C-alpha positions as CSV (number, residue, x, y, z in Angstrom):
1,M,0.0,0.0,-0.2
2,T,2.7,2.4,0.8
3,A,4.5,1.9,-2.5
4,Y,0.9,2.6,-4.0
5,L,0.4,5.2,-2.6
6,L,3.9,7.2,-3.3
7,D,3.6,6.3,-6.9
8,W,0.5,8.5,-6.8
9,V,2.7,10.9,-4.5
10,N,4.7,10.8,-7.5
11,L,2.6,11.0,-10.4
12,L,1.1,14.0,-8.9
13,G,3.9,16.4,-7.7
14,R,5.4,15.5,-11.5
15,W,2.7,16.5,-12.9
16,V,2.3,20.2,-10.9
17,H,6.0,20.6,-11.5
18,M,5.2,20.3,-15.1
19,I,2.3,22.7,-15.5
20,T,4.4,24.9,-13.0
21,G,7.1,24.7,-15.2
22,I,5.6,25.3,-18.2
23,A,4.2,28.3,-16.9
24,W,7.6,30.2,-16.1
25,I,9.6,28.9,-19.1
26,G,6.9,30.3,-21.5
27,A,6.5,33.4,-19.9
28,S,10.3,33.4,-19.7
29,F,10.7,32.9,-23.6
30,Y,7.8,35.1,-24.1
31,F,9.8,38.4,-22.3
32,V,12.5,37.5,-23.8
33,W,10.5,37.3,-27.4
34,L,8.9,40.4,-26.7
35,D,12.4,42.9,-25.1
36,N,14.2,41.6,-28.2
37,H,11.0,42.8,-30.5
38,L,10.7,46.5,-29.3
39,K,10.5,49.1,-31.8
40,A,11.2,53.3,-31.6
41,P,6.9,54.3,-30.6
42,V,5.4,55.8,-33.7
43,A,3.1,58.3,-31.4
44,A,5.2,61.3,-30.0
45,E,3.3,61.1,-27.2
46,D,4.1,57.9,-26.1
47,T,7.8,59.0,-26.3
48,D,6.7,62.4,-23.9
49,K,5.1,59.5,-21.6
50,G,8.4,57.6,-21.2
51,V,7.9,55.0,-23.6
52,S,10.7,53.5,-24.7
53,G,9.6,50.3,-27.0
54,E,5.8,49.0,-28.3
55,V,5.7,45.8,-30.2
56,W,1.9,44.9,-32.0
57,S,1.1,41.2,-32.4
58,V,-2.0,39.2,-33.0
59,H,-3.4,36.0,-31.4
60,G,-6.0,34.0,-30.7
61,G,-8.4,36.3,-33.0
62,G,-7.2,39.1,-31.3
63,F,-4.5,42.7,-31.7
64,Y,-2.4,43.9,-28.5
65,H,-0.2,46.5,-28.0
66,A,2.6,45.7,-25.5
67,Q,5.0,49.1,-25.0
68,K,7.9,49.3,-22.5
69,Y,8.4,52.1,-20.4
70,Q,11.9,53.6,-19.8
71,V,11.8,53.8,-16.2
72,A,8.0,53.7,-15.0
73,P,4.5,54.9,-16.7
74,P,3.8,58.7,-15.5
75,E,1.0,57.3,-13.1
76,L,1.5,53.3,-11.6
77,P,-1.8,51.4,-12.4
78,E,-4.1,50.2,-10.3
79,T,-3.6,46.7,-10.9
80,L,-0.3,45.7,-11.8
81,N,0.6,41.9,-12.9
82,W,3.7,39.9,-10.9
83,F,5.8,37.1,-13.5
84,K,7.1,35.5,-9.7
85,W,5.1,32.0,-8.6
86,E,5.6,30.3,-11.5
87,A,9.0,30.6,-10.7
88,Y,8.7,29.3,-6.8
89,T,6.1,26.6,-7.7
90,T,8.2,25.2,-9.9
91,W,11.3,25.1,-8.0
92,I,9.7,23.9,-4.9
93,S,7.7,20.9,-6.5
94,G,10.9,20.4,-8.0
95,M,12.4,20.1,-5.0
96,F,9.9,17.8,-3.4
97,M,10.6,15.3,-6.4
98,L,13.9,15.5,-5.5
99,A,13.6,14.2,-1.9
100,L,11.2,11.7,-2.9
101,M,12.9,10.3,-5.2
102,Y,16.6,10.7,-5.2
103,W,16.7,11.2,-1.1
104,Y,14.2,8.9,0.3
105,S,15.4,6.2,-2.6
106,A,18.7,7.2,-2.3
107,E,19.7,3.4,-2.3
108,I,17.9,2.9,-5.8
109,Y,18.0,6.2,-7.6
110,L,21.1,8.5,-6.5
111,I,23.5,5.4,-4.4
112,D,25.3,3.2,-6.7
113,P,28.2,1.6,-5.7
114,G,30.1,0.8,-8.8
115,V,30.5,4.4,-8.7
116,A,31.2,4.9,-5.0
117,D,30.0,3.0,-2.2
118,I,28.6,6.0,0.4
119,G,25.8,5.4,3.1
120,K,22.9,7.1,2.4
121,P,22.7,9.7,5.0
122,A,26.0,10.6,3.5
123,A,25.0,11.0,-0.4
124,I,21.8,12.6,0.6
125,A,24.0,14.9,3.1
126,L,26.1,15.4,-0.2
127,G,23.1,16.1,-2.3
128,A,21.5,18.9,-0.1
129,A,24.4,20.7,0.5
130,L,25.3,20.9,-3.2
131,I,21.6,22.8,-3.6
132,P,22.6,26.2,-1.6
133,L,26.3,25.6,-2.0
134,A,25.4,26.3,-5.3
135,W,23.5,29.4,-5.3
136,F,26.0,31.5,-3.0
137,S,28.9,30.4,-4.9
138,Y,27.4,31.7,-8.5
139,D,25.5,34.7,-6.6
140,A,29.3,35.8,-5.2
141,L,31.0,35.1,-8.4
142,C,27.9,37.4,-10.5
143,K,29.0,40.5,-7.2
144,S,32.8,39.9,-8.4
145,R,34.9,41.8,-10.5
146,F,34.5,38.5,-12.9
147,G,30.9,39.8,-12.9
148,K,31.6,43.1,-15.3
149,N,32.7,41.0,-18.0
150,D,30.1,39.1,-19.0
151,T,31.5,37.2,-22.0
152,Q,34.5,36.5,-18.8
153,L,32.2,35.7,-16.6
154,A,30.0,32.8,-18.8
155,L,33.3,31.4,-19.2
156,I,34.1,31.2,-15.7
157,I,30.2,29.0,-14.9
158,F,31.0,27.0,-17.8
159,A,34.2,26.1,-16.6
160,V,33.0,25.8,-12.8
161,L,30.0,23.4,-14.1
162,T,32.1,21.4,-15.7
163,V,34.1,20.6,-12.4
164,I,31.1,19.8,-11.3
165,A,29.6,17.9,-13.1
166,F,32.6,15.7,-13.2
167,L,32.8,15.5,-9.4
168,L,28.8,14.4,-9.7
169,C,29.5,11.9,-11.9
170,Q,32.3,10.6,-9.9
171,I,30.0,10.5,-6.3
172,F,26.5,9.2,-7.5
173,S,24.5,7.1,-9.7
174,G,24.6,9.0,-13.1
175,R,20.3,9.4,-12.2
176,G,21.7,10.8,-9.8
177,A,24.4,12.9,-10.8
178,Y,22.0,14.2,-14.0
179,M,19.3,15.5,-11.8
180,H,21.4,17.0,-9.1
181,Y,23.0,18.9,-11.7
182,G,19.5,20.3,-13.0
183,A,18.6,21.0,-9.3
184,M,21.9,22.9,-8.5
185,L,20.8,25.2,-12.3
186,G,17.2,25.8,-11.6
187,T,17.8,27.2,-8.0
188,I,20.4,29.2,-9.7
189,M,17.3,30.1,-11.7
190,V,14.9,30.6,-8.7
191,G,17.4,32.4,-6.9
192,N,17.9,35.0,-9.4
193,V,13.8,35.5,-9.3
194,F,13.3,35.5,-5.6
195,F,17.0,37.3,-4.2
196,V,17.9,40.1,-7.5
197,I,14.7,40.2,-10.3
198,I,12.1,40.8,-8.4
199,P,13.3,42.7,-5.4
200,G,14.6,45.0,-8.1
201,Q,11.3,45.7,-9.4
202,K,9.6,46.5,-5.8
203,D,12.3,48.6,-5.6
204,L,11.4,50.3,-8.3
205,V,8.0,50.2,-8.1
206,K,9.3,51.9,-4.8
207,A,11.0,54.3,-6.2
208,K,7.8,55.7,-8.5
209,E,5.3,56.2,-5.2
210,E,8.0,57.9,-3.3
211,G,8.7,59.7,-6.1
212,R,12.4,58.9,-6.3
213,Q,15.0,58.2,-8.9
214,P,15.4,53.7,-8.6
215,D,18.7,52.6,-8.2
216,P,20.4,51.7,-12.1
217,I,21.8,48.8,-10.3
218,H,18.7,46.8,-10.1
219,G,18.2,47.5,-13.9
220,I,21.9,45.7,-14.6
221,R,21.8,43.3,-12.3
222,G,18.4,41.6,-13.1
223,K,19.0,41.7,-16.9
224,Q,22.4,40.2,-16.2
225,R,20.0,37.3,-14.2
226,S,17.8,37.3,-16.2
227,V,20.1,36.8,-19.4
228,H,21.7,33.1,-17.7
229,N,18.4,32.0,-16.7
230,T,17.4,32.0,-20.4
231,Y,20.7,29.4,-21.5
232,F,19.8,27.9,-18.2
233,T,16.7,26.9,-19.2
234,L,16.9,24.2,-22.0
235,P,20.2,22.2,-20.0
236,V,17.4,21.7,-17.0
237,L,14.5,20.4,-19.8
238,F,16.7,18.1,-20.8
239,V,17.9,16.8,-16.9
240,M,14.2,16.3,-16.7
241,I,13.7,13.9,-19.3
242,S,17.4,12.5,-19.4
243,N,16.1,9.5,-16.9
244,H,14.8,8.0,-20.5
245,Y,18.1,7.8,-21.9
246,A,20.4,5.7,-19.7
247,M,23.3,6.0,-22.8
248,T,23.4,9.4,-21.9
249,Y,23.7,9.3,-17.5
250,G,25.3,5.2,-17.8
251,H,27.9,5.8,-20.2
252,S,31.3,6.2,-18.5
253,L,31.8,9.5,-20.0
254,N,28.4,10.6,-19.0
255,W,29.7,14.1,-17.3
256,L,30.7,15.0,-20.3
257,I,27.8,14.2,-21.8
258,L,26.3,16.2,-19.7
259,I,28.0,19.3,-19.9
260,A,28.1,19.4,-23.7
261,I,24.3,19.1,-23.6
262,T,24.9,22.3,-21.7
263,A,26.7,23.6,-23.6
264,I,24.5,22.9,-26.8
265,G,21.4,24.4,-24.8
266,A,23.3,27.7,-24.5
267,L,24.3,27.6,-27.8
268,V,20.6,27.0,-29.2
269,R,19.1,29.5,-26.8
270,V,22.2,32.2,-28.0
271,Y,20.8,31.7,-31.4
272,F,17.5,32.5,-30.7
273,V,18.0,35.3,-29.5
274,A,20.3,36.9,-31.9
275,R,17.5,35.7,-33.9
276,H,14.6,37.7,-32.0
277,K,17.0,40.6,-32.5
278,G,17.0,39.9,-36.3
279,N,21.2,39.2,-36.1
280,A,21.2,35.7,-36.0
281,S,24.1,34.1,-37.2
282,P,24.1,30.4,-38.2
283,V,27.5,29.5,-37.0
284,T,25.8,29.6,-33.1
285,L,24.0,26.7,-34.1
286,L,26.3,25.1,-36.8
287,I,28.5,25.0,-33.6
288,A,26.0,23.2,-31.5
289,L,25.2,20.8,-34.2
290,A,28.9,19.8,-34.6
291,I,29.2,19.3,-30.4
292,L,25.7,17.2,-30.8
293,A,27.1,15.0,-34.2
294,A,30.3,14.7,-31.9
295,M,29.2,13.6,-28.8
296,V,26.3,11.4,-30.9
297,T,29.6,9.7,-32.7
298,L,31.1,9.5,-29.4
299,V,28.7,7.6,-27.2
300,T,27.7,5.7,-30.2
301,P,27.7,1.8,-28.6
302,K,30.2,-1.1,-29.6
303,T,28.3,-4.0,-31.0
304,T,29.6,-7.4,-30.3
305,S,30.8,-8.9,-33.5
306,L,30.2,-12.9,-33.4
307,S,33.3,-13.8,-33.8
308,A,34.2,-11.1,-30.9
309,I,32.3,-14.5,-29.3
310,D,34.4,-17.2,-27.6
311,N,33.3,-20.0,-29.4
312,S,35.9,-22.1,-27.2
313,L,32.6,-21.8,-24.7
314,P,30.0,-23.8,-24.8
315,P,26.4,-22.4,-26.0
316,V,24.5,-20.2,-23.2
317,S,20.7,-21.7,-22.9
318,D,17.7,-19.8,-22.7
319,D,17.7,-20.7,-19.5
320,T,21.5,-20.3,-18.2
321,A,20.9,-15.9,-19.2
322,F,16.7,-16.5,-17.3
323,A,18.6,-17.2,-14.4
324,I,20.6,-14.7,-14.0
325,V,17.4,-12.1,-15.6
326,S,15.4,-13.8,-12.9
327,T,18.2,-13.2,-9.9
328,R,19.0,-9.8,-11.2
329,C,16.5,-8.4,-12.7
330,S,13.0,-9.8,-11.9
331,S,12.5,-7.9,-8.5
332,C,11.7,-5.2,-10.4
333,H,10.7,-6.0,-13.3
334,A,8.1,-8.7,-12.3
335,S,4.7,-8.8,-12.4
336,Q,4.6,-8.6,-8.9
337,P,8.0,-7.0,-7.9
338,T,9.4,-7.4,-4.6
339,Q,12.2,-4.6,-4.5
340,A,10.6,-2.1,-2.0
341,G,9.6,1.0,-3.7
342,F,8.1,-1.0,-6.7
343,Q,4.5,-1.2,-7.1
344,V,4.5,-2.3,-10.8
345,A,7.6,-3.1,-13.1
346,P,9.0,0.0,-15.0
347,Q,7.5,0.7,-18.0
348,G,5.8,-2.8,-18.0
349,I,9.3,-4.4,-18.5
350,V,7.9,-7.7,-17.0
351,F,10.5,-11.4,-16.8
352,D,8.4,-14.0,-15.5
353,N,9.7,-16.0,-18.0
354,T,12.0,-17.9,-20.9
355,D,9.6,-16.4,-23.3
356,D,9.5,-12.7,-21.7
357,M,13.2,-12.9,-22.1
358,V,13.7,-14.0,-25.3
359,R,10.9,-10.9,-26.6
360,Q,13.0,-7.8,-24.7
361,A,16.7,-9.6,-25.3
362,A,17.4,-6.8,-27.7
363,A,16.7,-4.2,-24.6
364,I,17.8,-6.4,-21.4
365,H,21.5,-6.7,-23.7
366,H,21.5,-2.7,-24.2
367,Q,20.9,-2.5,-20.3
368,T,22.8,-4.2,-18.9
369,V,25.8,-5.2,-21.1
370,I,25.8,-1.8,-23.7
371,T,25.2,0.9,-20.7
372,K,25.3,-0.8,-17.5
373,A,22.4,1.3,-16.0
374,M,20.9,-1.8,-15.0
375,P,20.2,-3.3,-12.9
376,I,19.5,0.4,-11.5
377,G,22.1,1.3,-8.6
378,N,23.3,-2.5,-9.4
379,L,21.1,-3.2,-6.4
380,T,20.6,-7.2,-7.5
381,Q,25.1,-7.1,-7.5
382,I,24.9,-8.6,-10.5
383,T,28.6,-9.5,-11.7
384,D,30.8,-8.3,-15.0
385,A,31.0,-12.0,-15.5
386,E,27.5,-12.2,-16.0
387,R,27.4,-9.4,-17.9
388,D,29.2,-11.5,-20.1
389,T,27.7,-14.4,-20.2
390,I,24.5,-12.1,-21.0
391,N,26.2,-10.8,-24.0
392,Q,27.1,-14.1,-25.5
393,W,23.2,-15.4,-25.1
394,Y,22.2,-12.4,-26.7
395,V,25.1,-12.8,-29.4
396,Q,23.8,-16.5,-30.2
397,Q,20.5,-15.1,-30.6
398,S,21.6,-12.8,-33.3
399,R,22.7,-15.6,-35.1
């Protein structure tokens, strides 16, 4: 019953996280688009009122006219809409999911003894410490002298992210490392909103109400942090779906794949932001595609040829292979899983008998031999010899 209830909590948590994330990212992308499409106001009276740019749009059968003020309108409107709760709710629901999946079930999703044999309390403590440490370090870096040069700052941030990605993949399971990397970036993004962007906007409103000139530092910092959030968005979205693709987190160079995806996501956003402004260069997109092609080539699994199999060994029977699969895989992949935390078999894949195993031979081979992503966290302690046996059985099946 506990596993059943946790499944519902997991489902609802993911749903909320997805809904609020769409709202946050959608609003963020829209305002980036809006800011980059503003034109000088046509009407002289708008310029006199302090309007610095405007844009006309059509959507859903209606026309929209958006204007941006250089500082603030002569009179503040009675109703002023703020965009912040989407970000806050996305982070809260995301942290809830991180705690539910990767901390509560750390022995399944976070710890891999084959990577680092650490205890559950230590793993949770390290994962939890990363979140605030990342924000305070990033914030200090932005406020330092390096923060005055955007290009220099971007290169330093990317270098630090590379180191963090490498270290996480030496401590946690591939899935756990990826998810904590994404949680770190998401925390930085929401920290930018909560500690920098919204306070700056509040000061702008307060300055207008008090009839004083707002501090320009808020606008400078807010713009810088908004740009960072834009470039972090696509890498975070990748992390959210990465647990479906063991070829990434399960690879021996998973940290390099993660940082390559980060670079690709940032470059794609650079291209589209420039495209909004009408001066996009295909070079940025071509670099992203080149990195993607290099990564795909790098992680291409090496197929086992028939000649690589030791023909002096006796053939591996279905029963021999099934003995391994039933021992190492069926605790989760069964009609009635026995592994704690699993109400049903992941993705509905079961190995109740040899026929089930033969039908899923390619998937078993890919997950246990090629990527070695399964058993998850090597909970059942499959050995290299057993993986070799599965490999030989699969190649024989392919003859």
